[in-house]
C-alpha positions in Angstrom: 7.9 -34.1 -1.9 8.0 -31.6 1.0 5.6 -28.7 0.6 7.0 -25.3 1.6 4.5 -23.1 3.4 6.4 -19.8 3.1 6.2 -16.9 0.7 8.1 -17.2 -2.6 11.6 -15.9 -2.4 10.8 -13.0 -4.8 7.8 -11.9 -2.8 8.4 -8.6 -1.0 4.9 -7.5 -0.2 4.2 -5.0 2.5 0.9 -3.8 3.8 -0.7 -1.3 1.4 2.3 -1.4 -1.0 1.5 -0.2 -4.5 1.2 -3.0 -7.1 1.3 -2.8 -10.8 -0.6 -5.2 -13.0 2.6 -6.7 -14.5 4.0 -7.3 -10.9 0.7 -8.9 -9.9 0.9 -11.2 -12.8 4.5 -12.1 -12.3 4.2 -12.6 -8.5 0.9 -14.6 -8.8 2.3 -16.8 -11.5 5.6 -17.4 -9.8 3.9 -18.3 -6.5 1.6 -20.7 -8.3 4.5 -22.4 -10.0 6.5 -22.5 -6.8 3.6 -24.2 -5.0 3.2 -26.8 -7.7 0.0 -25.6 -9.5 1.7 -25.7 -12.9 3.2 -29.2 -12.8 0.5 -30.5 -15.3 -0.3 -29.6 -18.8 -2.4 -26.4 -19.2 -6.2 -26.9 -19.2 -7.7 -23.5 -19.8 -11.2 -24.7 -19.1 -10.1 -26.0 -15.7 -8.4 -22.8 -14.9 -11.5 -20.8 -15.8 -13.6 -23.1 -13.7 -11.3 -22.4 -10.8 -11.6 -18.6 -11.4 -15.4 -19.1 -11.4 -15.2 -21.1 -8.1 -13.6 -18.1 -6.4 -16.5 -15.9 -7.5 -18.9 -18.5 -6.1 -16.9 -18.5 -2.8 -17.2 -14.7 -2.8 -21.0 -15.0 -3.2 -21.2 -17.4 -0.3 -19.1 -15.2 1.9 -21.3 -12.2 1.0 -24.5 -14.2 1.7 -23.2 -15.5 5.0 -21.3 -12.5 6.3 -21.8 -9.4 4.1 -19.1 -7.4 2.4 -17.2 -6.1 5.4 -16.6 -9.1 7.7 -12.9 -10.3 7.6 -11.7 -13.1 9.8 -8.9 -15.6 10.0 -9.3 -19.3 9.8 -7.9 -20.7 13.0 -6.4 -23.9 11.6 -3.9 -22.2 9.3 -4.3 -18.4 9.6 -5.8 -18.0 6.1 -7.6 -14.6 5.7 -11.3 -15.2 5.0 -14.2 -13.0 3.9 -15.8 -11.5 0.8 -12.9 -9.3 -0.1 -10.4 -12.1 0.1 -12.4 -14.3 -2.2 -12.4 -11.4 -4.7 -8.6 -11.1 -4.2 -8.3 -14.9 -4.9 -10.2 -14.3 -8.2 -7.8 -11.6 -9.3 -4.8 -13.7 -8.3 -6.1 -16.7 -10.3 -6.7 -14.4 -13.4 -3.3 -12.9 -13.0 -1.7 -16.4 -12.7 -3.4 -17.5 -15.9 -2.3 -14.4 -17.8 1.2 -15.1 -16.6 1.1 -18.7 -18.0 -0.4 -17.6 -21.3 1.8 -14.4 -21.5 -1.2 -12.2 -21.9 -1.0 -8.4 -21.5 -3.8 -7.9 -19.0 -2.8 -4.3 -18.3 -3.2 -3.3 -22.0 -6.5 -5.3 -22.2 -7.8 -3.5 -19.1 -6.9 -0.1 -20.5 -8.5 -0.8 -23.9 -11.6 -2.2 -22.3 -12.0 0.7 -19.8 -11.7 3.2 -22.6 -14.3 1.4 -24.7 -16.7 1.1 -21.8 -16.6 4.9 -21.4 -18.0 5.2 -24.9 -21.0 2.9 -24.3 -24.5 4.4 -23.8 -26.2 4.4 -20.4 -27.2 0.9 -19.4 -26.4 -0.4 -22.9 -28.2 -3.5 -24.2 -31.3 -2.6 -22.2 -30.6 -5.4 -19.7 -32.4 -5.6 -16.4 -29.3 -6.5 -14.2 
């Protein structure tokens, strides 16, 4: 099977274009399907582990280069750096929401509203 290394046909991203949560979910999921990441049966635990791995990669980028350094991998032009690992995390979450038909936008709105009602440093946790 030949692997296509080009953007999905539906992708029309421009620099600094506005993006909605539903569009993020749709585009992320379609790209993942187009690139073969949904050819096997869904394993939610595996998908959550991959989301976690992106957070771990963000931590390593932060520890090695701080939050501002951005660079391009010479071998394939892949953007690298802390912010891009955070972006990968959001993309993986959006992809999973697309597969499971979850309304992430509504969940974010409800959770943000609830968080505004919580007391200062609720739970008395240290970090």
